Every structure is written in C-alpha cells, then in structure tokens.
N, C-alpha and C positions, 0 to 999 in steps of 0.2 A: 662383281662389277664395281670399279672405284666410284666413289661419290663425286658428283660434278661440283665444280667450284665456280662461284661468281665472284670475280674481283670487283670491288666497288671502290672507286677513287673519291674520297671525301665523305665525311660523316656529318654532313648537314642534313636539312630536311629531305632532300631527294635521296641521298645515299642511305640514310637510316630508314626511310620509308621502304626503299627497295629491299633492304636487308630484313626488315620486319615482315614484309609480305612474303619473302622467300622462306623464312624459317617457320612461318605459320601456315603456308599453303603448299610447300614443296619439300623435297628432301635434298635440295641444292644447298650447299654450304656457302654462306656469304663471308668473305674476308674483306674487311674494310681497312683502307690505309688513309689515315688522317694526318695532315701536316701539322696541325695544331696539337696542343696538349690537352684539349677538351673537345667534346662533341658540340654540334649545333651550327657550325659555320657562322654566317652572319646572323643566325638566329640563336646564338649562344648567349648566356648571361655571364657577365664578368663580375666577380665578387671582390670588392675592395673593402676590407675591414668590416664585412657584414653588410655593407651598402652595395646593392646590386645594380648593374647597368645593363639595360636592354639596348643592344646595338641597333639604332635606327628606329626602334619601336615596332612591335609586332602585335597587331590585333588579330585574335583568333576568330575570324569570321570568314565563311566561304559560301558562295552560291552553289557549291558542290555538296549535295547531301552526303555523298560518300566520305568526303573529307571531314565534315562535321561529325558524322557517326564515328569515324576513326579516332578523332581527337577525344571524344567523350568516352570511348571505350578504353583508351589508354589511361586517361586520368578522369576520375569522376567529377561531376558537377557539384558545386557547393550546395548545401541545404539553403533553400530560399525561405525568406521570412513570410509570415502570413500576409496575404494581400499582394505579394509579388507574383508575377506571372511566370509560369514554367516554360520549358523549352520543348518544342515539338519538332522532330526531325523526320522527314519522309525519306526512306531509303529502300530502293528496289521494291516500291509499291507496298511497303509496310511502314507503319508509324511507330515511333518510339517516343513516349511522353515522359518528361521529367517534371513532375509537379512540385509545388512547394512542399517542403519536407525532405524526403528521406536521405538526401545526400549528406556528406560529412560536414561538420562544423570546421571552417578554416582555422579557427583558433586551436583546434584539437588535433588536426590532421595536416601533415605537410603536403602530401601529393594530392592536390585538389585544384580544379578549375574554378575561378571566380567569374561571376557575371558582372561586367563593368559597364558603366555609362561612358559613352564616347563624347568628349568635349574638346574641341579645338578652336582656337581663335587666331586671328592675324594681328600682328603688331605692325602698324604702318603709320609713319609720320607721328610716332609716339602715341597713337590712339589704338584702341582695341576694336577689332571687327569680328563678328561671328564668322566661323568657317564651317560649312559653306556660307557664302554671303546671304544675309537675310535682308529683304526689302522692308526695313523697319525704320522708325523715326530716328533711332540712334545712329543707324548707318548713314542716313541722309544728313543728319546733323554733323557727323564726323566728316563727311565728304564736302559739305558746303553746297550752296545752291548752284554756283557756277559750274563746279565739277560734275554735279549731278546732271545738269542740263547737257553738258558735253558727253556724258556717258549715254544718256538717252538718245541724243542725236547720232552719235557714232554707232550705236547698236542698230538704230533704224537704217542707217546707211549700209551697214554690213548685211542686213537681212535683204535689203532691196537690191544691192549690187555686190554680191559675194565675190571674193577673190577666186578665180578659176584659171588654171588648176591649182589645187592646194599643194604647193611644192615643199614648204617648210613648216616648222612648228608655229611660227608667227602667223602664217596664213590660216592654219588650222584654228588657232585660238581667236584671231580677229573675226573670222567668219561666225563664230559662236557667241562672242561677247562684245565685239566692237573694239576699235582701236583704243579708246580711252580706258576701258576696263583692262584691256591687255597691258597697257603701259602702267597702270596703277597697281594691279595685283598679280600679274603673271610674269612680265618681262624680267624684272630685276631678280626675283627669286629664282626663276628658271635658269638664268645665267649664272647665279651663284652655284646652283647645283651642278651644272655641266661645264662651267668655265669657258663657254663659247656663246656667241650670240644666237638667239633663237632662229635667225635666218640660216644658221649652219646646221640645224638639227632637222632631219626630215620629218614630214608630216606623219610618218609611220609611228613615231613616238606618241603623238597625241592620240592616234587611232587605237593604240594599245592601252595607254594609261588613263585617258580622260574622255574616252569615246562618248559616254552617256551623260557627261556633265555639260550643261548649257544653261542659258537664261530660262528657256522653256522647262528644262529639267528642274531647276531651282523652284520655279513657280509651282510646278506639279507637286514637288515635295512639300511645299508650304501648304497647298490645298489638302494633300493627303493627311497631314498632321492635324487638320481640323476635324477629321473623322475619328471616332473611337478606335484605338489600336488594340489588337489582340496578339498574344504570343510575344514573349520577351525578345526572341530572336527571329520572329517571323518577318524577315526583311528581304526575302529573296527577290522581290520585285523592285527593290530599292537599289539605285546606283550605289556601289560600295562606298564612294566618297561621302554618301549621305547617311550611312547607317548610324544608329544611335546607341546600340548596345553590342557588346562582343564578349567572347570568353578570353580568359587570361590566366595562365598558370600562377599559382600563389607566389612563387619565387622567380618569376620571369620566364621567357620562352625557352631558355636553355634547360630549365627543369624538366619540361616535357620530353625533350630529346635525350636527357640523361636517363629518364625512365625507359624510353624506347631502347636505348643502347644497352641498358641492363637486361632487358628482356631478350634482346637479340643474343647476347652472350649466354644467358641462361638456357636458351634453346639451341645452342651449338654453334652460333656464329663467332667470329673473331673480330676484334677491333685493335689495330696497331697504331699507337699515337706517335707523333713526330716522325712519321714515315712518309717519304716523298716518292711518288711515282714519276720517274724521269724518262721512261721509254715504253713504247708499245710495239710489240712485234706482231706481224701479220703475214698472211700468204696471198693477199690480194682480195680475198673474200671473207676470211675468218680472222679474228684476233686469236693469236696463239698464247701470248704471255705478256706480263708486265715486268718492267725492271723497277725494283724498289730499293731506295737508299734509306737505311735505318738511322736512328739518332747518333750512332757511333761511327757512321760513315760506311758501314758494311753494305755491300751490294748483293742482291739476290734476284733471281728470275722466278716469278710465280706463274704457274700454269693457269690459264683462264679459259674455262668453257664458255663463260659469258663475261663481258666487261660492261659495267655501268660507270660512266664517266661524268662526274660533276666538276672536274677540274677545268680551269680556263681553256678555251679552245686553242689559244696561242701555245699553251704548254702541251696540250694533247697532240696537235699536229706537229709541233716542234720536236717531239720525241718519237715520231713515227719511224719504224724500221721494217722494210725499206722506206725511204723518204716518200712523202706525198708528192704529187706532181708540182712542178714549179709554180703554176698559177694558183693552186690551192695554198701553197706555202706563202705566196705573196699576199693573199687575202688574210690568212691567219696572222701573219706578221704585222699587218696594218690595222688590226682591230684595236680599238681604244677602250679604256676603262677610266672610271672616276673612283678615287679612293676617298676614305671617310675617316674623320677623327671625332672623338667625343672627349670634351673636357668636363669631367664630373666635378661639381662644386657642392660641398656640404655647407648649408647656410643656417644661421640663426633665424632669419626672417626674410621676407620679400617686401619691397616697396609697393608692388602691385596691389590693387584692391584697397588703396588708401592705407597700405601697410598691413601685413599679416604674418603671423607666426604659424607653426604647425597646427595649433589647436583650431585655427579658423581657416586654414588653407582650403579645405574641401568646399567651404561655403563661399569664400571670397574669390579664390582662384582655382576653379575645379578642373582646369585644362589638363589633358594628357600631353598635348603639344601646343606650342605657340609658334606660328610661322613668322619669321622675321623678314619683312619685305624691305625695310630700309636699307639703302645701298651704302650708307656711311659706316656700316659695321660689316664684318666678315661672317659672323655667325648666321646660319641659315634657319635653324630651328632650335627651340628650347623645349626639352622634355622635363616634365615634373614627375619624377618617379613615384612619389607618394601617391599620386592620383592614378597611376597604372595599377599599383598594388601597394597597400600600406606595409606589406611584408618585405618590400624591397629595401626598406630603410631600417638600419640597425637601432637607431635611437628615435622613437616616435616624436620626440620634442624637437627634431631637426627637419629641415627641408633639403631634399636631395635632388639636384637638377643636373641635366646634361646639356651642354652647349654643343650643337652638332655643326661640324665644318666639312665642306665638300672640297677636296684638294686633289692634287696629283702627287703620287708617290715620288719623293725626291725633290719636290719643290721647296721653296724657302720656308713655307709654313710647316710642311711635313717634317722637315729636318730641324725645326726650332727646338731648342732645349726645353725639357718638360717644365722646369721651373718658370721659364719665360712664358710658356703657353698657359700655365695656370694663372699667372699674373695678367696676361692678355685677356683671358676669358673673364676674369673678375672685372677688368676695366671696361669690357664691352657691356657687361650687365649694368655697370654704373652709368655708362653713356646712354643706355636705353631707358634708364630710370627703373630698372627691374630690381636691383639689389645694391647694397653698399659693400665695397670690398672689405670694410671692417667687420662685416658679418660673416665672412668666409671662415669656416672652421677647419676645412681640409679639402684636398683636391687630388685628382688623378687624371692622367691622360691615357686614352686607349686609341690605338691606330688600327685601321682595318683596310687591308689591301683589296683591290679589285671588287669593291662593294657594288659598283654599278656598271654593268656592260653598257658601253656607249653606242649610240646609233649614228655615229659619224666615222671618220677614218675610211676604211675599206668596207664598212658595213653594207653599202649598197650592192656589193658583190657577194654577200654572205651565202646566197643560194648555191654558189659553187662549193662551199664547204658542206652545206647540208646535203647536196647531191652526192658528193664524194663519200661522206661518212655513211650514207644510207646503203652503200654497196656491201657493207660488212654485216652479215646476218646476225652475228652474236654481239654486236656493239649497240649499246643504248646510251645516247647522249641525254642526260637528264639535268634538271635544275637550272638555276639562273646562269651561272657561268658555263655549265656544260652545254647549253644551247645558245649562249650569248644573247639571252633574251631577258628583258627587265621583268621577270616573274616575281610575284609574291610567293610566300612559302606554300600556299595551297596549290598554286599552279605547279610548283616544283614537285610537290608530293604526287599530284595527278600524273605527271610524266612517269614517275617511278611505278605507280600503281598500274598504269596501262602497259608499261614494259613487261611487268610480271604477268599481267593478264595474258599477253601474247605467248609467254613461255608456257604457262599453265594450259592454255587452250590450243596451243599449237598453231597459231595464226600470225600472220605478218601484221604488226601494228605500227610499222614505221611511219606511214602517212598520218595515222591517228595521233601518234606521239608528237609530231611536229605541228599538229593543228591545235594543241593545247595553248590557250591564251591568244588564239587568233579567232576562235569562235566567240560570238558576242556574249554568250552567257557567262564566259569566264573572265571578261574584262574587269579589271579592278584597279583602284587607285589608292595610293597611300599618302 
C-alpha cells in the first residue's frame, strides 16, 4: 500500500509543527513547500553579518502545557544558576521539573533555550512609562496632576456608564480604561499598527488580543506581586501581557524552527524552499492535489492525501479548482493584511538611561521592547536585541536595535530605497532622543509581507469561508494566515497539533480546530 502524503503549505510554526507531529506519531509523509529560502515564517531569524533580527519579537511562553513541553523537548533549557527557580510544567497530569543545574551552559552549547526576564516600556511624550502601566509615583509624575485627574474621572465614567453595545475597538478599550487613557496610550499606537482609526476595527480584535487586560487586571497583578512568587515560569494564571519571564532560543526564534526542520527531514519528511503553491484541486469534499511552482518556474502536481494550509486565505481560495462559489471568493478577495518592516541599526551607544553603551545596557535600559506612542514619528516599536539574547549580537561591545514599522505593501514607505530607510530610521531615533545618527555603525532593512491578518475589509463575513473550507474532510487550515486570525505562534502550533490528533485518533476535529484562540485560556497579547 503506498505511503500517504500530507502536503503542507508553509514552513512556519504551524506547518513545521504539523510535519513534526506527523513524522513522530504516524507513517504519513509530510512534504512542505516554503516560498521563502528559510524556515520559520514570521518566526524566522534573519542573520545580517552575525547580527540576528527577530521579526516582531517572539516570547516563548504559552498557557498551553502541551506547547511548553513541546518546546523544551525540542530544545533543552539552559542550566540555571544557584538560587534561580526552575521550571515546572504539568502535562497530561504528570509533572516535569527542570531544576537549577543540569541543563547545558549557553556559552558551550548552541541549541539551548534561555530563561529571560520580560521588560517592556512605553515611550510617550519623550518620557518612559512601565508596560503594563504601573500606578507608581513616577507614572503620576510623568502624567501630571491634571491628566491624572482626567484619567480617574474618565475611568469612573466608563465604569458607571459603559458603551453598549461594543461595536468597535474604541468602544472595547474605553469601557475598560476610560476615554483619557485610551487617547493617551492606546489610540495612536493602535492606529500606527493597523493604519485605520480604531472606530474601523471591530471589537472582536480586542476580545482576542487584550481580553484579560483592564484597570482591574493591572491592580490584581500589582497585588499578586506583593506575595512571594514560586516557579520561574509559573504564570499560567497571569494574563499573558503581564508575564515576567519567558523562554527564548539562544539565536532567536528561527533557531528552534531550524532544529525542528532538521528533525523532520531526518525522520523522512521533505522541505522544498522557494516553492510556491499556486493551485488546489478538489472534488467538492476532498482535496486531491496541489499545483507547485519551483524556483526555476517548473510546474508540477503533487498528490495530497491531506492538505495543511498556512498560506494566506486569499491565495488558498484564489487557487481553487474548480473555483469556490462567487460569494466565498468575494470574501476572500476582500480580506486585508498589514505588512511589516524592520530597520536594524547597529549602534555604539544609546542616549536613553542618561547615556549607555553595551556594557551598561542591561542595567540602564533592560527593555526587550519599547512601544513608541508619540504620533510625530512613524516607528511603532523599538526592539533591543541584546536584551532578548546577548547571542543575537556579533560584537558584544555594540547595541543592536530594530525599528518596527507597520505598513502596507506597495505604499510609499514600503517602496522607499533601503539607503533612505536606514537614514530615516536613524533620524527618528535622534528625534526621539534615543540615539545619535553619528553612532550608527551599520544598518539593514527587512520587509515582511502579510504579517498581520486584519479584522476589517470583508472580515465580518469570514464565517462564510470557514464554513466552506470545513466541508473538505482532508483540509486543515492552520496558523495565523491559514485561518486569517491574529494568532501567536503557540496558537498556530496548537491548530497543527489538534489537526494531527484528529488524523491519529480518527475523529473530526474541525470544530475544535477553529475554536483555538477563541477559548479564554488561549487568549494572548504581544
């Protein structure tokens, strides 16, 4: 009997998780087709002269024990120092403990997970605020007495007279924080990210990404931290936006996916790079094959007993043969995306923290991310890669940062010349008082298409696509773009895991699959 084939479109977290689950749990052969020249999708790591860029920043933390176990099985946890707390993971009613000791030393071993402290702040009006916001003397001093009073008053008004119904994202946030905090810390940044007013974004976005974050949640988190804490990653009851420690591969997120890809190939799977799936053939209830275009333009049909699709829905439905119904195509064609750019700048020093070089960076400016709220600059976030992992930086005497821009493919900023973009990024750091352009040693530009599926356009009718794709028994839409859902990588992995569970156990998991990241325990914010 011929071996069954699973065609997997995309070698990001969802596609590679599906492949890994198949080669370790079944005799089905996964064949992955990846349009890029490397694995990882938007979780890849870009290597520029030994300086590594994490596209968007990826904290390896999940409320799913299964995902946490999976990660630490693929890549061992670093040895912890005496006095540091270990990691306890509960998985299917059994516990696995990683105590101080026996893991590998990151200085000696390349493939290792680091335990990192999560530090983020907000830069607003050229002042630094803790993120999440803390009700501290420094916060109130930065805000000033008048704005603080307006914040308190507007919060009280929102609690006494909430907006009903919550139609858009503005309604959702105002009901939880009040109009003044919304205008101060949410409105401008959110509109940078999505390129449209918050009134044009449905409340669904808030329900998925920031459901558990509120003034009450921030107060509870502050009270929780007054109690002694146990377990370095024992944060399952903490809203993900408030977690304080996370795992991180030594050389960035892409390193873990490179390890997974290697194991998939060693166990009999195939990965084909710079291969584009341009068509899907079906008989109305089953997927038959995929049309694949190779790097040299060669076209071939690949038989598919199963199809795992993490490709954008617009491309999946656009390549359907026979074509999808007109209404489904209309929804697919109207879906929107937000694209992403990183301008990496290698610096001698920062002006932040009253001036700092690499030797004092961790002490003075320990941030992983700095959120840029000011609307007189285009940059949305600033990553400090040294603080994600010191091994992301080729020269430890330099500071490696990434300016993150949210754009639309083809717009004026996306098409700007790289040299101009590098200069623009340096000028924005100067304007914000973060760094001097004279201290820039090198720079690079990285563009990422369809990084964020958007919840506007025809998204309000997305159920029509979900219903249509569910009728194909051997089709599994997985991952962020595969489901047009603003998933983090753990949610994307869970969709793949559950799909393979269904194959192994012979049960229909289509409803369970589409419920990932709609159940409260999976909500996460980045």
